[in-house]
VMD Tcl script that draws the C-alpha trace (Angstrom):
set ca {
  {81.47 89.38 78.62}
  {84.57 90.04 80.77}
  {82.01 90.81 83.85}
  {80.43 87.26 83.49}
  {83.75 85.52 83.11}
  {84.98 87.30 86.18}
  {81.70 86.42 88.13}
  {82.33 82.79 87.28}
  {85.92 82.87 88.48}
  {84.97 84.52 91.65}
  {82.61 81.81 92.65}
  {85.94 79.85 92.60}
  {87.84 82.38 94.71}
  {89.61 83.34 91.45}
  {89.77 86.41 89.17}
  {89.98 90.04 89.48}
  {87.22 90.58 91.59}
  {88.99 88.60 94.38}
  {91.71 90.95 94.35}
  {92.21 93.88 96.23}
  {94.49 96.52 97.92}
  {96.36 94.51 100.54}
  {98.56 97.25 102.13}
  {98.81 100.94 102.24}
  {101.85 102.84 103.54}
  {101.99 106.50 104.16}
  {105.50 107.60 105.18}
  {107.80 110.39 104.82}
  {110.38 110.16 102.04}
  {113.16 110.08 104.50}
  {112.02 106.90 105.92}
  {112.34 105.22 102.25}
  {115.27 106.75 100.88}
  {118.77 108.01 102.29}
  {118.75 110.42 99.47}
  {115.42 112.08 100.80}
  {116.68 115.51 101.00}
  {118.35 115.53 97.53}
  {115.38 114.19 95.99}
  {113.16 116.98 97.41}
  {115.64 119.86 96.72}
  {115.96 118.65 93.12}
  {112.33 118.40 92.80}
  {111.88 122.01 94.27}
  {114.36 123.66 92.26}
  {112.95 122.17 88.81}
  {109.50 123.17 89.78}
  {110.47 126.88 91.06}
  {112.38 127.14 87.60}
  {109.41 126.18 85.86}
  {107.25 128.76 87.99}
  {109.88 131.31 87.28}
  {109.70 130.20 83.34}
  {105.73 130.70 83.48}
  {104.74 127.23 82.76}
  {102.19 126.70 85.47}
  {98.71 128.21 85.98}
  {98.46 130.42 89.15}
  {96.24 127.78 90.96}
  {98.90 125.01 90.35}
  {101.59 127.37 91.77}
  {99.51 127.97 94.76}
  {99.26 124.06 95.20}
  {103.03 123.47 94.91}
  {103.72 126.30 97.30}
  {101.49 124.29 100.04}
  {103.31 121.11 99.33}
  {106.70 122.89 99.92}
  {105.54 124.26 103.11}
  {104.33 120.75 104.25}
  {107.25 118.77 102.68}
  {108.82 117.81 105.86}
  {105.52 118.11 108.12}
  {103.58 115.07 106.53}
  {104.02 111.71 104.90}
  {104.91 112.65 101.13}
  {104.98 108.97 99.90}
  {102.21 106.53 99.29}
  {102.86 102.93 98.57}
  {100.03 100.69 97.76}
  {100.46 96.74 97.68}
  {98.29 94.83 95.17}
  {98.44 91.22 94.42}
  {97.91 90.32 90.70}
  {99.31 88.44 87.97}
  {101.19 90.32 85.20}
  {101.87 88.67 82.00}
  {103.90 85.65 80.98}
  {103.40 82.41 82.19}
  {103.89 83.18 85.96}
  {101.47 81.54 88.03}
  {102.70 83.18 91.19}
  {101.48 86.44 93.03}
  {103.19 89.59 92.42}
  {103.06 92.77 94.32}
  {102.94 96.16 92.31}
  {104.00 99.28 94.40}
  {102.93 102.59 93.23}
  {104.99 105.33 94.82}
  {103.89 109.07 94.71}
  {106.59 111.36 95.58}
}
mol new
graphics top color blue
foreach p $ca { graphics top sphere $p radius 0.5 }
foreach p [lrange $ca 0 end-1] q [lrange $ca 1 end] { graphics top cylinder $p $q radius 0.2 }
display resetview
């Protein structure tokens, strides 16, 4: 039913099927925050203490080691811009940024 509703809307250039990702940004955290070093250090310390406490499977520990080795070499943040309507009576297009640190 929802599919049929959105199919009708899309013929008018409206609805969920006419929306899409409008931008991608892959960037190092240091280009997005002056607190990048502090954020990375805190994350690393938290994860290392949890590793020491035995909270992670060996495979996940290896994955974290790879991430730590590459922290400063590759972009560590993804920001995705997506236009959409989010509740209320607002008729303007809003952008939602999803940040993966």
